[in-house]
SERO-4910 file (N, C-alpha, C, O; in steps of 0.05 Angstrom, whole numbers):
BEGIN
 pado doro    nc1    nc2    nc3   cac1   cac2   cac3    cc1    cc2    cc3    oc1    oc2    oc3
  Met    A    599   -690   -124    617   -667   -120    631   -661   -146    638   -679   -161
  Asn    A    636   -635   -152    649   -627   -177    678   -636   -178    691   -637   -158
  Glu    A    686   -643   -202    714   -651   -206    732   -627   -206    725   -606   -217
  Leu    A    756   -631   -194    776   -610   -193    797   -616   -214    809   -638   -213
  Thr    A    802   -598   -232    822   -602   -253    848   -588   -245    848   -564   -239
  Ile    A    870   -603   -244    896   -591   -237    915   -597   -260    910   -615   -276
  Thr    A    936   -582   -261    957   -586   -281    982   -596   -267    992   -583   -248
  Thr    A    992   -619   -275   1015   -631   -263   1041   -616   -271   1040   -600   -289
  Pro    A   1064   -622   -258   1089   -610   -266   1096   -616   -295   1112   -602   -307
  Glu    A   1085   -638   -306   1090   -645   -334   1070   -631   -352   1069   -638   -376
  His    A   1054   -613   -341   1034   -598   -357   1012   -616   -368   1001   -611   -390
  Val    A   1006   -637   -353    984   -655   -360    960   -648   -343    961   -651   -319
  Pro    A    937   -640   -355    913   -634   -339    900   -660   -331    894   -677   -347
  Ile    A    894   -663   -305    881   -687   -295    857   -679   -278    858   -657   -266
  Gly    A    837   -696   -276    814   -690   -260    815   -705   -234    819   -730   -234
  Leu    A    811   -692   -212    810   -705   -186    784   -697   -172    775   -674   -174
  Glu    A    772   -716   -158    747   -711   -144    753   -707   -114    760   -726   -100
  Pro    A    750   -682   -104    755   -678    -76    735   -694    -59    712   -696    -65
  Ala    A    745   -705    -37    729   -721    -19    711   -702     -2    719   -680      5
  Gly    A    687   -712      3    668   -696     19    674   -699     49    689   -717     58
  Ala    A    663   -680     65    668   -680     94    658   -706    107    670   -715    126
  Gly    A    635   -716     97    624   -740    109    642   -764    107    647   -778    127
  Ser    A    652   -770     83    670   -793     79    696   -789     93    707   -809    103
  Arg    A    706   -765     94    731   -760    109    727   -765    139    745   -776    152
  Phe    A    704   -756    150    699   -760    178    697   -790    184    708   -800    204
  Leu    A    684   -805    167    682   -834    171    709   -848    170    714   -866    185
  Ala    A    726   -838    152    753   -850    150    769   -844    175    782   -862    186
  Val    A    767   -820    186    781   -813    211    770   -829    234    785   -838    251
  Leu    A    744   -833    234    731   -848    256    740   -877    255    746   -889    276
  Leu    A    742   -888    231    751   -916    228    780   -919    237    787   -938    251
  Asp    A    797   -899    230    825   -900    239    826   -898    269    843   -911    282
  Ala    A    809   -881    281    809   -878    310    802   -904    324    813   -911    345
  Val    A    782   -918    313    774   -944    324    797   -964    323    802   -978    342
  Ile    A    811   -964    300    833   -983    297    855   -977    316    866   -995    330
  Thr    A    863   -951    318    886   -944    336    878   -949    365    895   -957    381
  Thr    A    853   -943    372    845   -948    400    845   -978    406    853   -986    428
  Ala    A    837   -994    387    837  -1023    390    866  -1033    394    871  -1051    410
  Ile    A    884  -1022    378    912  -1031    381    923  -1023    408    937  -1039    421
  Ala    A    918   -998    416    927   -989    442    915  -1006    465    929  -1012    484
  Ser    A    890  -1013    462    876  -1029    482    889  -1057    484    892  -1069    505
  Ala    A    896  -1068    460    908  -1094    460    936  -1093    473    943  -1112    488
  Ile    A    951  -1072    468    977  -1069    481    974  -1067    511    989  -1079    526
  Ala    A    954  -1051    520    949  -1048    548    939  -1074    561    946  -1081    584
  Gly    A    924  -1090    546    914  -1116    556    937  -1135    561    938  -1149    581
  Val    A    956  -1135    543    980  -1152    547    996  -1142    570   1006  -1157    586
  Ala    A    998  -1115    572   1014  -1103    594   1002  -1109    621   1017  -1113    640
  Arg    A    976  -1111    623    963  -1117    649    970  -1144    659    969  -1149    683
  Thr    A    977  -1162    642    985  -1189    651   1014  -1189    661   1023  -1209    672
  Leu    A   1028  -1168    656   1057  -1167    663   1064  -1146    684   1083  -1150    699
  Val    A   1048  -1125    685   1055  -1103    703   1030  -1094    718   1008  -1102    711
  Pro    A   1033  -1078    740   1009  -1069    755    990  -1053    737    997  -1043    716
  Ala    A    965  -1051    746    944  -1038    730    950  -1009    724    945   -999    702
  Gly    A    962   -995    743    969   -967    739    989   -963    717    987   -945    700
  Val    A   1009   -981    717   1029   -980    696   1017   -987    669   1023   -975    648
  Ala    A    999  -1006    669    986  -1015    644    969   -992    633    968   -988    608
  Tyr    A    956   -977    650    940   -954    641    958   -932    629    952   -920    608
  Ala    A    981   -928    641   1001   -909    631   1010   -918    603   1014   -901    585
  Ile    A   1014   -943    600   1022   -954    574   1000   -950    553   1006   -943    530
  Phe    A    975   -953    561    953   -949    543    952   -920    534    949   -914    510
  Val    A    955   -901    553    955   -872    546    978   -866    528    974   -851    508
  Thr    A   1001   -876    534   1025   -870    518   1022   -881    490   1028   -867    470
  Ser    A   1013   -906    488   1011   -919    461    989   -905    445    991   -902    421
  Ser    A    967   -896    458    946   -881    444    957   -855    433    950   -848    410
  Phe    A    973   -841    449    985   -816    440   1003   -820    416   1002   -806    396
  Val    A   1021   -840    418   1040   -846    397   1025   -854    371   1032   -845    349
  Leu    A   1006   -871    374    991   -880    350    975   -857    338    974   -854    313
  Ala    A    963   -840    354    947   -818    344    964   -799    327    955   -788    307
  Trp    A    990   -795    335   1007   -776    320   1023   -789    298   1029   -776    278
  Ser    A   1029   -815    300   1046   -828    280   1029   -842    258   1039   -845    236
  Trp    A   1005   -850    265    988   -866    247    984   -852    220    990   -864    199
  His    A    975   -828    221    969   -814    196    994   -807    180    995   -809    156
  Val    A   1015   -798    195   1040   -790    181   1052   -814    168   1062   -813    145
  Trp    A   1053   -837    181   1065   -861    170   1050   -870    145   1063   -874    124
  Phe    A   1024   -872    146   1009   -882    123   1008   -862    101   1007   -870     77
  Glu    A   1008   -836    107   1007   -816     85   1034   -815     70   1034   -810     46
  Thr    A   1056   -821     84   1082   -820     70   1092   -847     61   1107   -849     41
  Arg    A   1083   -868     75   1093   -895     68   1071   -913     56   1077   -934     45
  Gly    A   1046   -905     58   1024   -921     48   1010   -908     25    985   -912     21
  Gln    A   1025   -893      9   1013   -880    -15    990   -862     -9    970   -861    -24
  Gly    A    991   -848     14    971   -828     20    945   -840     32    925   -826     34
  Arg    A    945   -865     39    921   -878     49    925   -891     76    940   -910     78
  Thr    A    911   -882     96    909   -897    121    889   -920    116    874   -919     96
  Pro    A    887   -939    134    867   -960    130    838   -949    128    822   -959    113
  Gly    A    832   -928    143    806   -915    141    801   -903    114    780   -906    103
  Lys    A    821   -889    104    818   -877     77    817   -899     56    802   -896     37
  Arg    A    833   -920     59    832   -942     39    804   -954     38    794   -960     16
  Ala    A    792   -958     61    765   -970     62    744   -953     48    725   -963     37
  Leu    A    748   -926     48    729   -908     35    739   -897      9    728   -878     -2
  Ser    A    760   -909     -2    772   -902    -28    780   -873    -29    775   -858    -48
  Leu    A    793   -864     -8    804   -837     -6    834   -838     -6    847   -858      0
  Arg    A    846   -815    -14    875   -813    -14    884   -784    -10    871   -766    -19
  Val    A    906   -780      4    918   -754      8    939   -750    -13    957   -767    -16
  Val    A    938   -728    -28    958   -721    -48    965   -692    -44    951   -677    -30
  Asp    A    987   -683    -56    993   -655    -54    977   -641    -76    963   -654    -92
  Ala    A    978   -614    -76    960   -599    -93    965   -603   -123    948   -596   -139
  Arg    A    987   -616   -130    993   -623   -158    986   -651   -165    991   -660   -187
  Gly    A    974   -666   -146    968   -694   -151    990   -713   -145    988   -737   -152
  Leu    A   1012   -703   -134   1036   -719   -129   1035   -730   -100   1018   -721    -84
  Pro    A   1053   -749    -93   1053   -759    -66   1059   -737    -46   1074   -718    -52
  Val    A   1048   -739    -22   1053   -719     -1   1081   -724     10   1090   -747     12
  Ser    A   1095   -702     16   1122   -704     29   1119   -707     59   1097   -703     70
  Leu    A   1141   -713     72   1140   -716    101   1132   -690    114   1116   -690    133
  His    A   1144   -667    105   1137   -642    118   1108   -634    113   1096   -621    130
  Gln    A   1097   -641     90   1069   -636     85   1051   -652    104   1032   -642    115
  Ser    A   1058   -678    107   1042   -695    125   1044   -685    154   1024   -685    168
  Leu    A   1068   -677    162   1072   -667    190   1055   -641    194   1042   -638    214
  Ala    A   1056   -624    174   1041   -598    176   1011   -603    178    998   -592    195
  Arg    A   1000   -620    160    971   -624    160    962   -638    186    939   -634    195
  Asn    A    979   -655    197    971   -669    221    975   -653    247    961   -658    267
  Ile    A    994   -635    247    997   -617    270    973   -598    271    962   -593    293
  Val    A    965   -588    248    942   -570    247    916   -585    252    895   -572    257
  Arg    A    917   -611    251    893   -627    257    882   -620    284    857   -622    289
  Val    A    899   -613    303    890   -605    330    871   -582    329    851   -581    343
  Ile    A    877   -562    311    859   -539    308    834   -547    293    812   -539    300
  Asp    A    837   -564    272    814   -573    257    794   -588    274    770   -587    270
  Phe    A    804   -602    294    787   -619    311    770   -602    330    748   -610    338
  Ala    A    780   -578    337    766   -560    356    739   -551    344    736   -550    319
  Pro    A    719   -544    360    718   -550    389    713   -579    395    718   -588    417
  Ala    A    702   -594    375    698   -622    378    690   -634    351    676   -621    335
  Phe    A    699   -659    347    691   -673    323    696   -658    297    679   -657    279
  Tyr    A    719   -645    295    728   -631    271    708   -609    263    702   -605    240
  Gly    A    700   -594    283    682   -571    278    695   -550    261    682   -541    242
  Val    A    719   -542    268    733   -522    252    739   -532    224    735   -518    204
  Gly    A    749   -557    222    756   -568    196    732   -570    178    733   -564    154
  Ala    A    709   -578    189    685   -580    173    675   -553    163    667   -549    141
  Ala    A    677   -533    181    669   -506    174    687   -494    152    677   -482    133
  Val    A    713   -498    154    731   -488    134    726   -502    107    727   -489     86
  Ser    A    722   -528    107    718   -543     82    693   -534     67    692   -537     43
  Leu    A    673   -524     81    649   -515     68    654   -491     50    639   -487     30
  Phe    A    674   -475     56    680   -451     41    703   -454     22    710   -436      6
  Asp    A    716   -477     23    739   -482      5    730   -497    -20    717   -518    -17
  Pro    A    737   -488    -44    728   -501    -69    737   -530    -71    723   -547    -83
  Ala    A    760   -537    -59    770   -564    -60    763   -580    -35    774   -602    -31
  Arg    A    745   -570    -18    736   -584      6    759   -590     25    759   -612     37
  Arg    A    778   -572     27    801   -576     44    795   -566     73    782   -546     77
  Arg    A    806   -580     92    806   -570    120    830   -552    123    846   -549    104
  Leu    A    832   -540    146    853   -520    151    881   -533    147    899   -521    136
  Gly    A    884   -558    157    910   -571    154    918   -576    125    941   -574    119
  Asp    A    898   -582    108    904   -585     80    913   -559     67    930   -558     49
  Ile    A    900   -537     75    907   -511     64    935   -503     71    951   -494     55
  Val    A    942   -508     97    969   -501    106    990   -519     92   1011   -509     85
  Ala    A    984   -544     89   1004   -563     77   1003   -564     47   1019   -577     34
  Asn    A    983   -551     35    979   -551      6    974   -580     -4    987   -589    -22
  Thr    A    955   -593      9    948   -620      2    918   -622     -4    903   -603      1
  Leu    A    910   -645    -15    882   -651    -21    876   -679    -12    893   -696    -12
  Val    A    851   -683     -4    841   -710      0    821   -715    -23    801   -701    -26
  Ile    A    827   -735    -38    812   -741    -62    798   -768    -60    806   -786    -45
  Arg    A    776   -771    -75    763   -797    -78    774   -810   -103    774   -798   -124
  Glu    A    784   -834   -100    795   -848   -122    774   -860   -140    756   -874   -130
  Ala    A    776   -855   -165    758   -867   -184    764   -896   -187    788   -904   -186
  Gln    A    744   -913   -190    747   -941   -193    736   -950   -220    713   -959   -221
  Pro    A    751   -947   -241    741   -954   -268    739   -984   -272    753   -995   -289
  Leu    A    722   -997   -257    720  -1026   -257    711  -1037   -284    722  -1057   -294
  Val    A    692  -1024   -296    682  -1033   -322    704  -1031   -343    707  -1049   -359
  Tyr    A    718  -1008   -342    739  -1005   -362    762  -1024   -357    775  -1033   -376
  Arg    A    768  -1030   -332    789  -1050   -326    782  -1077   -339    799  -1089   -352
  Ala    A    757  -1085   -336    749  -1110   -348    751  -1109   -378    759  -1128   -391
  Gln    A    744  -1086   -390    746  -1083   -419    775  -1085   -428    781  -1097   -448
  Leu    A    793  -1072   -413    821  -1073   -419    832  -1101   -418    847  -1110   -435
  Ala    A    824  -1116   -397    833  -1143   -394    824  -1161   -416    839  -1180   -423
  Ser    A    801  -1156   -427    790  -1174   -448    798  -1165   -476    796  -1181   -495
  Asp    A    808  -1140   -479    815  -1130   -506    838  -1146   -517    838  -1154   -540
  Arg    A    859  -1150   -501    883  -1164   -510    891  -1186   -491    899  -1181   -468
  Arg    A    888  -1210   -500    893  -1233   -482    922  -1236   -476    929  -1244   -454
  His    A    940  -1230   -495    968  -1232   -490    980  -1205   -485    978  -1187   -501
  Asn    A    992  -1202   -462   1004  -1176   -454   1033  -1182   -446   1038  -1193   -425
  Ser    A   1051  -1174   -464   1079  -1180   -459   1092  -1163   -437   1115  -1168   -430
  Leu    A   1077  -1143   -426   1088  -1127   -405   1086  -1140   -378   1097  -1130   -358
  Arg    A   1071  -1162   -376   1067  -1175   -350   1091  -1193   -344   1089  -1218   -342
  Thr    A   1114  -1181   -340   1138  -1195   -332   1147  -1183   -306   1142  -1159   -301
  Pro    A   1161  -1198   -288   1169  -1186   -263   1186  -1161   -266   1182  -1142   -250
  Arg    A   1204  -1160   -285   1221  -1136   -288   1204  -1112   -296   1208  -1090   -284
  Val    A   1187  -1114   -316   1171  -1092   -325   1151  -1083   -303   1147  -1059   -299
  Leu    A   1139  -1102   -290   1120  -1096   -268   1133  -1080   -246   1122  -1061   -236
  Arg    A   1158  -1087   -239   1173  -1073   -219   1179  -1044   -228   1176  -1026   -212
  Leu    A   1187  -1041   -253   1192  -1014   -263   1167   -997   -264   1167   -973   -259
  Ile    A   1145  -1010   -272   1119   -995   -273   1112   -985   -246   1103   -962   -243
  Arg    A   1115  -1001   -226   1108   -993   -198   1124   -968   -190   1113   -950   -176
  His    A   1149   -966   -197   1166   -945   -187   1169   -921   -206   1179   -900   -197
  Arg    A   1162   -924   -231   1168   -903   -250   1144   -889   -262   1147   -869   -277
  Ile    A   1120   -898   -256   1097   -885   -267   1079   -875   -245   1065   -890   -232
  Pro    A   1080   -849   -240   1065   -837   -218   1035   -833   -225   1026   -839   -247
  Leu    A   1021   -822   -206    992   -819   -208    983   -804   -233    965   -813   -247
  Glu    A    996   -781   -238    986   -764   -260    990   -778   -286    973   -774   -304
  Glu    A   1011   -794   -289   1015   -808   -315    995   -831   -318    985   -836   -340
  Arg    A    988   -844   -296    968   -865   -297    941   -854   -305    926   -866   -321
  Glu    A    934   -831   -293    909   -818   -299    909   -810   -329    889   -813   -343
  Phe    A    931   -799   -338    933   -791   -366    930   -815   -385    915   -813   -405
  Leu    A    943   -837   -379    941   -861   -396    912   -871   -397    902   -879   -418
  Leu    A    899   -872   -374    871   -881   -373    853   -863   -390    837   -873   -405
  Arg    A    857   -837   -387    840   -818   -402    846   -820   -432    828   -818   -449
  Leu    A    871   -825   -439    879   -827   -467    865   -851   -479    854   -850   -501
  Cys    A    865   -874   -465    852   -898   -476    822   -894   -478    809   -904   -497
  Leu    A    810   -881   -458    781   -876   -458    773   -858   -481    751   -861   -492
  Arg    A    790   -839   -488    782   -819   -508    795   -824   -536    790   -808   -554
  Ala    A    810   -846   -539    823   -851   -564    804   -852   -587    810   -843   -609
  Gly    A    780   -864   -583    761   -867   -604    750   -840   -614    738   -839   -636
  Lys    A    753   -819   -599    743   -793   -607    764   -776   -622    757   -755   -632
  Leu    A    788   -787   -624    809   -772   -638    809   -778   -668    800   -800   -677
  Ala    A    818   -759   -684    821   -764   -712    842   -786   -716    862   -787   -701
  Pro    A    839   -803   -736    858   -826   -740    887   -817   -740    904   -830   -727
  Ala    A    894   -796   -755    922   -788   -756    932   -778   -729    954   -785   -721
  Ala    A    916   -761   -716    924   -751   -690    926   -774   -669    943   -774   -652
  Arg    A    908   -793   -671    908   -816   -653    934   -832   -657    947   -840   -637
  Tyr    A    941   -837   -682    965   -852   -687    990   -838   -677   1007   -850   -663
  Asp    A    993   -812   -683   1016   -797   -675   1018   -795   -645   1040   -798   -634
  Leu    A    996   -790   -631    997   -788   -602   1004   -814   -589   1021   -815   -571
  Met    A    992   -836   -598    998   -862   -587   1027   -870   -591   1040   -881   -573
  Glu    A   1038   -864   -615   1066   -870   -620   1085   -853   -603   1104   -864   -592
  Asp    A   1078   -828   -599   1095   -811   -582   1095   -821   -553   1115   -822   -540
  Val    A   1071   -827   -543   1069   -837   -515   1083   -864   -512   1097   -868   -493
  Ala    A   1079   -882   -531   1092   -908   -530   1123   -905   -531   1137   -919   -517
  Arg    A   1133   -887   -547   1162   -882   -549   1173   -874   -522   1194   -883   -514
  His    A   1158   -856   -508   1167   -848   -482   1169   -871   -462   1189   -873   -448
  Tyr    A   1149   -889   -462   1149   -911   -443   1167   -934   -451   1176   -949   -435
  Arg    A   1173   -936   -477   1194   -955   -485   1221   -947   -473   1236   -964   -464
  Arg    A   1226   -921   -473   1251   -911   -461   1250   -914   -430   1269   -923   -418
  Thr    A   1228   -906   -418   1225   -906   -389   1227   -934   -377   1240   -938   -356
  Leu    A   1215   -953   -391   1213   -981   -380   1233  -1000   -394   1234  -1023   -387
  Gly    A   1248   -990   -413   1268  -1007   -427   1255  -1029   -442   1264  -1052   -442
  Ile    A   1233  -1023   -456   1218  -1043   -472   1230  -1044   -500   1232  -1024   -514
  Glu    A   1238  -1068   -509   1252  -1071   -534   1233  -1080   -557   1241  -1080   -580
  Glu    A   1209  -1088   -550   1192  -1101   -570   1180  -1080   -589   1158  -1069   -584
  Glu    A   1193  -1076   -611   1184  -1056   -631   1161  -1066   -647   1147  -1051   -660
  Gln    A   1157  -1093   -647   1135  -1104   -664   1107  -1097   -653   1088  -1099   -667
  Ile    A   1106  -1088   -628   1081  -1080   -616   1075  -1051   -625   1093  -1034   -623
  Ser    A   1052  -1046   -636   1045  -1019   -645   1044  -1001   -620   1041  -1010   -598
  Gly    A   1046   -975   -626   1045   -955   -604   1019   -957   -588   1020   -956   -564
  Glu    A    997   -959   -602    971   -960   -588    968   -985   -572    958   -984   -549
  Asn    A    977  -1008   -582    975  -1033   -567    993  -1032   -542    985  -1042   -521
  Leu    A   1016  -1020   -544   1034  -1017   -521   1021  -1000   -500   1021  -1006   -476
  Val    A   1009   -977   -508    996   -960   -489    972   -974   -476    969   -972   -452
  Arg    A    957   -989   -491    934  -1003   -480    943  -1025   -461    931  -1030   -440
  Asp    A    964  -1040   -469    975  -1061   -452    985  -1049   -425    981  -1060   -404
  Leu    A    999  -1026   -427   1010  -1013   -403    987  -1004   -385    988  -1008   -361
  Thr    A    966   -992   -396    943   -984   -380    929  -1007   -368    920  -1006   -345
  Ala    A    927  -1029   -383    915  -1053   -372    930  -1064   -348    918  -1072   -328
  Val    A    957  -1063   -349    973  -1072   -327    970  -1053   -303    968  -1062   -280
  Leu    A    969  -1027   -308    967  -1008   -286    941  -1011   -270    940  -1006   -246
  Phe    A    920  -1021   -283    894  -1024   -269    886  -1053   -266    863  -1060   -264
  Ser    A    906  -1070   -266    901  -1099   -263    909  -1108   -235    920  -1092   -220
  Ser    A    904  -1133   -229    910  -1143   -202    940  -1145   -196    947  -1146   -173
  Glu    A    957  -1145   -217    986  -1145   -211    995  -1121   -195   1012  -1123   -178
  Leu    A    982  -1098   -201    990  -1074   -186    969  -1065   -166    976  -1051   -147
  Thr    A    944  -1073   -169    923  -1062   -152    915  -1082   -130    901  -1074   -111
  Gly    A    923  -1107   -132    914  -1127   -112    887  -1139   -120    873  -1128   -137
  Ser    A    880  -1161   -108    856  -1175   -115    830  -1160   -110    810  -1166   -122
  Ser    A    831  -1141    -91    807  -1126    -85    800  -1105   -105    777  -1095   -105
  Gly    A    819  -1099   -123    813  -1079   -144    820  -1051   -136    817  -1033   -153
  Ala    A    828  -1046   -112    836  -1019   -104    865  -1015   -110    882  -1033   -106
  Gln    A    872   -992   -121    899   -988   -130    918   -989   -107    914   -977    -86
  Arg    A    939  -1005   -110    958  -1008    -89    979   -986    -89    987   -977    -68
  Asn    A    988   -978   -113   1010   -959   -113   1009   -939   -135   1028   -937   -151
  Pro    A    988   -925   -138    987   -906   -160   1002   -880   -154   1004   -863   -172
  Leu    A   1013   -877   -131   1028   -853   -124   1057   -859   -117   1070   -844   -103
  Arg    A   1066   -881   -127   1093   -890   -121   1096   -896    -91   1117   -904    -82
***
């Protein structure tokens, strides 16, 4: 699928890959299986405590609550990823690549009822075929995107091996990185490191120093003996390492 280029509020162009209808449907299906299993487990426990009719009512109620709260909770509190989306490396972001807000998540999930019609997301699939960003109706209304997350595993390994000593791997700096560097900046840093070799030496030096100066202020880094480029590369290595992404290699918090 073609990459979609957007410009962030900081005027940084980043490339995002819109998720296809097939992977999105599988993610929704996986989420539905999980929520149904949870509701069934709740009903199973209830059957040991209350009459069967009451237990069935509990199953219906818990299914309804999970169906409506599951996506909103994970989209706003889980960095745009439900368990189904996480399994398929998908994420919901707003049209600028930023985290979705509560009202955006509510809007896209309310309109999900229309997207689902007449069955199995028929309307949503039809709309996505004509939208350049492969959005369903709910995404268009809420101004959101579902993207496929790139997994630069080879480059992560290269970053990890380039510099054995990384002074940014301290609890204080890691905590600040998690909360102060959003998706668009992480994407920018990764692209900068990937393309640094194609820049003219003078332009490369100036750009790296400017970027490093910004993050020295943002993260309160005092170590001036680290060159600008080494600081940028160390920071990018941390952003795509297990400290922030978890042992599985999937980014844990690239959207704050």
